[in-house]
C-alpha positions as CSV (number, residue, x, y, z in Angstrom):
1,M,-22.0,-104.7,17.9
2,K,-19.5,-104.3,20.6
3,T,-16.6,-104.4,17.9
4,T,-18.5,-101.6,16.0
5,F,-18.7,-99.3,18.9
6,L,-15.1,-99.9,19.8
7,F,-14.0,-99.0,16.2
8,A,-16.2,-95.9,16.4
9,K,-14.4,-94.9,19.6
10,T,-11.2,-95.2,17.9
11,Q,-12.1,-93.2,14.9
12,L,-13.7,-90.5,17.1
13,T,-10.4,-90.3,19.2
14,R,-8.4,-89.8,15.9
15,V,-10.6,-86.8,15.0
16,F,-10.2,-85.0,18.4
17,R,-6.4,-85.7,18.2
18,D,-6.1,-83.8,14.9
19,P,-6.2,-80.0,15.4
20,V,-6.4,-79.4,11.7
21,T,-9.5,-81.5,11.3
22,L,-11.1,-79.7,14.2
23,I,-10.4,-76.3,12.8
24,V,-11.7,-77.1,9.4
25,L,-14.9,-79.0,10.7
26,F,-15.7,-76.6,13.7
27,A,-13.9,-73.3,13.5
28,I,-14.7,-72.5,9.9
29,P,-18.4,-72.8,10.1
30,L,-18.6,-71.2,13.6
31,L,-16.3,-68.2,12.1
32,L,-18.5,-67.7,9.1
33,L,-21.6,-67.6,11.2
34,V,-20.0,-65.0,13.4
35,L,-18.8,-62.8,10.6
36,F,-22.0,-62.9,8.5
37,G,-24.0,-62.8,11.7
38,A,-22.3,-59.5,13.0
39,F,-22.8,-58.1,9.6
40,T,-26.5,-58.6,9.3
41,K,-26.9,-57.5,13.1
42,G,-25.1,-54.3,12.1
43,T,-27.5,-53.6,9.0
44,E,-30.5,-53.3,11.5
45,D,-29.0,-49.8,12.5
46,L,-27.7,-49.1,8.9
47,K,-26.3,-45.6,8.4
48,L,-24.8,-43.9,5.4
49,K,-22.5,-41.0,5.4
50,V,-24.4,-38.5,3.2
51,A,-23.8,-34.7,2.8
52,V,-27.0,-32.6,2.2
53,V,-25.8,-29.6,0.2
54,N,-28.5,-26.6,0.1
55,N,-27.8,-24.3,-2.9
56,S,-31.2,-22.7,-2.7
57,S,-32.0,-19.5,-1.1
58,E,-35.6,-20.3,-0.6
59,P,-37.1,-20.8,3.0
60,F,-38.7,-23.9,2.2
61,A,-35.4,-25.3,1.3
62,A,-33.8,-24.3,4.5
63,E,-36.6,-26.0,6.5
64,F,-36.5,-29.2,4.2
65,S,-32.7,-29.4,4.8
66,K,-33.4,-29.2,8.4
67,Q,-35.8,-31.9,8.4
68,L,-33.4,-34.2,6.6
69,E,-31.2,-34.0,9.7
70,K,-33.8,-36.0,11.4
71,V,-33.7,-39.1,8.9
72,K,-31.7,-41.5,11.0
73,I,-30.1,-43.5,8.0
74,L,-28.6,-40.3,6.6
75,D,-25.5,-39.6,8.7
76,Q,-24.5,-36.1,8.0
77,P,-21.1,-34.6,8.7
78,E,-21.1,-31.7,11.3
79,K,-19.5,-29.4,9.0
80,K,-21.6,-28.9,5.7
81,P,-19.5,-29.0,2.6
82,G,-20.1,-27.3,-0.6
83,L,-21.0,-29.5,-3.6
84,D,-17.4,-29.5,-5.1
85,E,-15.9,-30.3,-1.6
86,A,-18.5,-33.0,-1.1
87,K,-17.6,-34.6,-4.5
88,K,-13.9,-34.8,-3.4
89,Q,-15.0,-36.3,-0.1
90,M,-17.0,-38.8,-2.0
91,R,-14.1,-39.8,-4.2
92,S,-11.9,-40.2,-1.3
93,D,-14.6,-42.6,0.3
94,E,-15.4,-40.1,3.1
95,L,-18.9,-39.8,2.0
96,D,-21.4,-42.6,0.7
97,G,-23.5,-40.1,-1.3
98,I,-24.6,-36.5,-1.7
99,V,-28.1,-34.9,-1.6
100,E,-28.2,-31.4,-3.5
101,L,-31.1,-29.1,-3.1
102,P,-30.5,-27.1,-6.3
103,E,-30.9,-23.3,-6.9
104,N,-34.5,-22.3,-6.6
105,F,-35.4,-25.6,-5.0
106,G,-38.6,-24.9,-2.9
107,K,-39.7,-21.8,-5.0
108,A,-43.6,-21.5,-5.2
109,S,-45.2,-22.6,-8.4
110,Q,-48.9,-22.1,-8.4
111,G,-48.7,-21.5,-4.7
112,V,-46.8,-24.9,-3.9
113,P,-43.1,-25.4,-3.4
114,A,-41.6,-27.3,-6.2
115,G,-38.1,-28.5,-7.4
116,T,-36.1,-31.7,-7.8
117,V,-33.6,-33.0,-5.4
118,R,-30.4,-34.5,-6.9
119,V,-28.8,-37.6,-5.4
120,Y,-25.1,-38.2,-6.3
121,F,-23.5,-41.6,-5.8
122,D,-20.5,-43.6,-7.0
123,Q,-21.2,-45.2,-10.4
124,T,-19.4,-48.3,-9.2
125,D,-21.7,-48.6,-6.1
126,N,-25.3,-48.8,-7.3
127,T,-26.5,-50.4,-4.4
128,T,-25.6,-47.5,-2.1
129,G,-27.1,-45.1,-4.6
130,D,-30.3,-47.2,-4.7
131,I,-30.6,-46.9,-0.8
132,V,-30.0,-43.1,-1.0
133,T,-32.4,-42.6,-3.8
134,G,-35.1,-44.9,-1.9
135,V,-34.8,-42.8,1.2
136,M,-35.1,-39.6,-0.6
137,T,-38.1,-40.8,-2.7
138,Q,-39.8,-41.7,0.5
139,V,-39.2,-38.2,1.9
140,I,-40.3,-36.4,-1.1
141,E,-43.5,-38.5,-1.2
142,E,-44.3,-37.6,2.4
143,T,-43.4,-33.9,1.9
144,N,-45.7,-33.7,-1.2
145,K,-48.4,-35.2,1.0
146,Q,-47.9,-32.6,3.7
147,V,-47.5,-29.6,1.2
148,T,-50.6,-30.6,-0.7
149,G,-52.7,-32.0,1.9
150,V,-53.8,-34.8,-0.3
151,Q,-52.4,-38.2,-1.1
152,M,-50.7,-38.3,-4.6
153,P,-53.0,-40.1,-7.1
154,L,-50.3,-42.6,-8.2
155,A,-47.7,-44.1,-5.9
156,V,-45.4,-47.0,-5.2
157,E,-45.4,-48.8,-2.0
158,R,-42.8,-51.3,-1.1
159,V,-44.1,-54.0,1.2
160,S,-41.9,-56.5,2.9
161,I,-43.7,-59.9,3.4
162,S,-42.4,-62.0,6.3
163,G,-45.3,-63.8,8.0
164,S,-42.8,-65.7,10.4
165,G,-40.8,-62.6,11.5
166,A,-37.7,-64.3,10.1
167,R,-34.4,-62.3,10.0
168,I,-31.5,-62.4,7.5
169,F,-29.5,-64.2,10.2
170,D,-32.1,-67.0,10.4
171,G,-31.5,-67.9,6.9
172,L,-27.7,-67.7,7.3
173,Y,-27.9,-70.1,10.3
174,A,-29.8,-72.5,8.1
175,M,-27.1,-72.2,5.4
176,F,-23.9,-72.5,7.4
177,T,-25.5,-75.3,9.6
178,S,-26.1,-77.1,6.4
179,M,-22.7,-76.4,5.2
180,A,-21.2,-77.6,8.5
181,I,-22.9,-80.9,8.1
182,M,-21.7,-81.4,4.6
183,M,-18.2,-80.5,5.5
184,V,-18.0,-83.4,8.1
185,G,-19.2,-85.9,5.3
186,I,-17.5,-84.5,2.4
187,F,-14.2,-83.7,3.7
188,A,-13.8,-85.5,7.0
189,V,-15.1,-89.2,6.2
190,A,-14.1,-88.9,2.6
191,S,-10.3,-88.1,3.5
192,T,-10.1,-90.6,6.4
193,I,-10.5,-93.8,4.4
194,P,-8.1,-93.1,1.6
195,A,-5.4,-92.0,4.2
196,D,-5.9,-95.3,5.9
197,K,-5.5,-97.0,2.5
198,K,-2.2,-95.3,1.9
199,S,-1.0,-96.2,5.4
200,G,-1.9,-99.9,5.0
201,A,-4.4,-99.7,8.0
202,L,-7.3,-101.0,6.0
203,R,-5.2,-103.8,4.5
204,R,-4.4,-104.9,8.0
205,L,-7.9,-104.4,9.2
206,R,-9.0,-106.6,6.4
207,V,-7.3,-109.8,7.8
208,T,-8.8,-109.2,11.3
209,P,-12.3,-110.4,12.4
210,L,-13.7,-106.8,11.6
211,K,-16.3,-106.9,8.9
212,S,-16.5,-104.2,6.2
213,S,-20.1,-103.4,7.6
214,Q,-18.7,-102.9,10.9
215,L,-16.0,-100.6,9.6
216,V,-18.6,-98.6,7.7
217,I,-21.0,-98.3,10.5
218,G,-18.4,-97.6,13.0
219,T,-16.9,-94.7,10.9
220,M,-20.3,-93.3,10.4
221,L,-21.3,-93.4,14.1
222,A,-18.1,-91.6,14.9
223,Y,-18.5,-88.9,12.4
224,A,-22.3,-88.8,13.2
225,I,-21.2,-87.7,16.7
226,V,-18.7,-84.9,15.3
227,A,-21.6,-83.7,13.0
228,I,-24.1,-83.6,15.8
229,L,-21.5,-81.6,17.9
230,A,-21.0,-79.3,15.0
231,V,-24.8,-78.6,14.7
232,T,-25.1,-78.2,18.6
233,L,-22.2,-75.6,18.7
234,M,-23.5,-73.7,15.7
235,T,-27.2,-73.7,17.3
236,V,-25.8,-72.6,20.9
237,L,-23.8,-69.8,19.3
238,A,-26.7,-68.7,17.2
239,I,-29.0,-68.5,20.3
240,L,-26.6,-66.9,22.8
241,A,-24.9,-64.4,20.5
242,F,-27.6,-63.6,17.9
243,G,-30.9,-64.4,19.6
244,L,-32.0,-67.3,17.3
245,E,-35.7,-68.4,18.0
246,M,-36.7,-71.8,17.0
247,K,-40.2,-71.4,15.4
248,G,-40.8,-75.0,14.9
249,S,-40.2,-78.1,17.1
250,W,-36.7,-79.0,18.5
251,L,-37.6,-82.6,17.8
252,D,-38.5,-82.1,14.2
253,F,-35.2,-80.1,13.9
254,A,-33.1,-82.9,15.4
255,G,-34.9,-85.6,13.3
256,F,-34.3,-83.7,10.0
257,S,-30.6,-82.8,11.0
258,L,-29.9,-86.5,11.7
259,L,-31.5,-87.6,8.4
260,A,-29.2,-84.8,6.6
261,I,-26.1,-86.0,8.6
262,A,-26.7,-89.6,7.6
263,M,-26.9,-88.6,3.9
264,F,-23.6,-86.5,3.8
265,L,-21.9,-89.3,5.8
266,A,-22.9,-91.7,3.1
267,F,-21.5,-89.5,0.6
268,G,-18.3,-89.4,2.5
269,M,-18.2,-93.1,2.6
270,M,-18.9,-93.4,-1.1
271,V,-16.1,-90.8,-2.1
272,G,-13.6,-92.2,0.4
273,G,-14.4,-95.9,-0.4
274,W,-13.9,-95.3,-4.3
275,A,-11.0,-93.0,-4.1
276,K,-7.5,-94.7,-4.3
277,N,-5.7,-91.8,-2.3
278,T,-6.4,-88.6,-0.5
279,T,-5.7,-86.6,-3.7
280,Q,-8.6,-88.2,-5.6
281,S,-10.9,-87.9,-2.5
282,D,-10.0,-84.2,-2.2
283,I,-10.8,-83.6,-5.9
284,Y,-14.1,-85.4,-5.7
285,G,-15.1,-83.8,-2.5
286,Q,-14.2,-80.3,-3.8
287,I,-16.4,-81.0,-6.8
288,I,-19.4,-81.9,-4.6
289,F,-18.8,-79.0,-2.3
290,I,-18.2,-76.1,-4.7
291,S,-21.1,-77.3,-7.0
292,S,-23.3,-77.2,-3.9
293,L,-22.3,-73.9,-2.7
294,A,-22.8,-72.5,-6.1
295,F,-26.2,-74.0,-7.1
296,S,-27.8,-74.6,-3.6
297,G,-28.3,-70.8,-2.7
298,L,-25.2,-70.2,-0.6
299,W,-23.3,-68.1,-3.0
300,F,-26.1,-66.3,-4.6
301,P,-30.0,-66.7,-4.6
302,R,-31.3,-69.6,-6.7
303,A,-34.1,-67.3,-7.8
304,L,-31.5,-65.6,-10.1
305,L,-30.9,-68.9,-12.0
306,P,-32.9,-69.6,-15.0
307,E,-36.2,-71.6,-14.3
308,W,-35.1,-74.9,-15.7
309,L,-31.8,-74.8,-13.6
310,Q,-33.8,-73.9,-10.4
311,T,-35.7,-77.2,-11.1
312,I,-32.5,-79.2,-11.4
313,T,-30.9,-77.6,-8.5
314,S,-33.8,-78.6,-6.3
315,Y,-32.5,-82.1,-6.4
316,L,-29.1,-81.2,-5.3
317,P,-28.2,-83.0,-1.9
318,L,-27.6,-79.6,0.0
319,T,-30.7,-77.7,-1.3
320,P,-33.3,-79.7,0.6
321,V,-31.2,-79.6,3.6
322,V,-30.8,-75.8,3.6
323,D,-34.5,-75.4,2.6
324,G,-35.7,-78.0,5.3
325,I,-33.7,-76.4,8.2
326,R,-34.8,-72.9,7.2
327,S,-38.5,-73.9,7.1
328,I,-38.4,-75.6,10.6
329,V,-36.4,-72.6,12.2
330,T,-38.1,-69.6,10.7
331,E,-41.6,-70.9,9.6
332,G,-42.2,-73.5,12.2
333,A,-42.7,-76.1,9.7
334,A,-43.3,-79.8,10.8
335,I,-41.1,-82.4,9.5
336,A,-44.2,-84.1,8.0
337,S,-44.7,-81.1,5.9
338,L,-41.3,-81.4,4.3
339,G,-42.3,-84.2,2.0
340,M,-40.2,-83.1,-0.9
341,E,-37.2,-82.3,1.1
342,M,-37.4,-85.6,2.9
343,A,-37.8,-87.7,-0.4
344,V,-34.8,-86.0,-1.9
345,I,-32.5,-86.6,1.0
346,V,-33.7,-90.2,1.4
347,G,-33.3,-90.8,-2.4
348,W,-29.8,-89.6,-2.1
349,L,-29.0,-91.6,1.0
350,V,-30.2,-94.8,-0.5
351,V,-28.6,-94.4,-4.0
352,V,-25.4,-93.2,-2.5
353,T,-25.3,-96.0,0.2
354,I,-25.7,-98.7,-2.5
355,V,-23.1,-97.2,-4.8
356,G,-20.6,-96.7,-1.8
357,I,-21.0,-100.4,-0.9
358,K,-20.6,-101.5,-4.7
359,T,-17.5,-99.5,-5.3
360,F,-15.8,-99.7,-1.9
361,R,-12.1,-100.6,-2.2
362,W,-9.8,-102.0,0.6
363,E,-6.7,-100.7,-1.0
């Protein structure tokens, strides 16, 4: 056992002496968390540059335009442009949209002000158009209620369900922390062993009393410490910079994270043990890494995938890790309630470990 720990210490020293490895394993996940975290923090006070153009001479239109100045999300320019000038400003990206009150807007019809608000937006940016249109729809509905004194008989209400009070950032934390764990196994471990093969280090170690089991366990222990440090740094940053609140138990989070770390380290050992050189290990690692990002919900929501593909992607190694960490952090789930996620992770861990042992090459 002493030999195993000594070998693990040697491997750990190698990692911290390699600045490139440290940048890849620590700086990239942390940088992504900061960038996306800062973006989501900014969306809480979202403002859109929108010009309100009042082309109506009706008193109601003047009052309606004045009330729009109180809508916080609509950041109106101090100097109100005409419609043509506003269109030029939108084409030059000075404005995100235009709200026009057409001629005769607010003119009484059967004793009630009437008219249609026009919302202009860039056809290449439908998202911004949807936001501005949604804001104006809400304003119009509230105005209709105040003018008529009664609730409209038919209406659409948008309700956001979030019983745990989770934020967008909490989901990002789960994704990037899972990615950091995966990177340690898929890239760090998987590239170390082929590099030792190429340099002849493994060949020399083979003739020493060091057993293959000691080499494997020692390597996994060393990189387990690296992965734990990566998760710790991500968590501390998330708490201090973005106010992350752990809804679940820290003990459950630690236990689940350790299991996820063991699985991805096993993947790294399998890839590194099978690959003849670093080129092969990089290719194998990239296949696993990119397919995981693409189909485990990091690049786009899995809900957009066909139902049959959603079922398949549930069994990818990264999917249960992201879902498990998100459930513990945002929903307060206990590790005992994550049966499906735990089963997939343990299944991969067993299968990959067996394959890695059977296919390990010393040279």
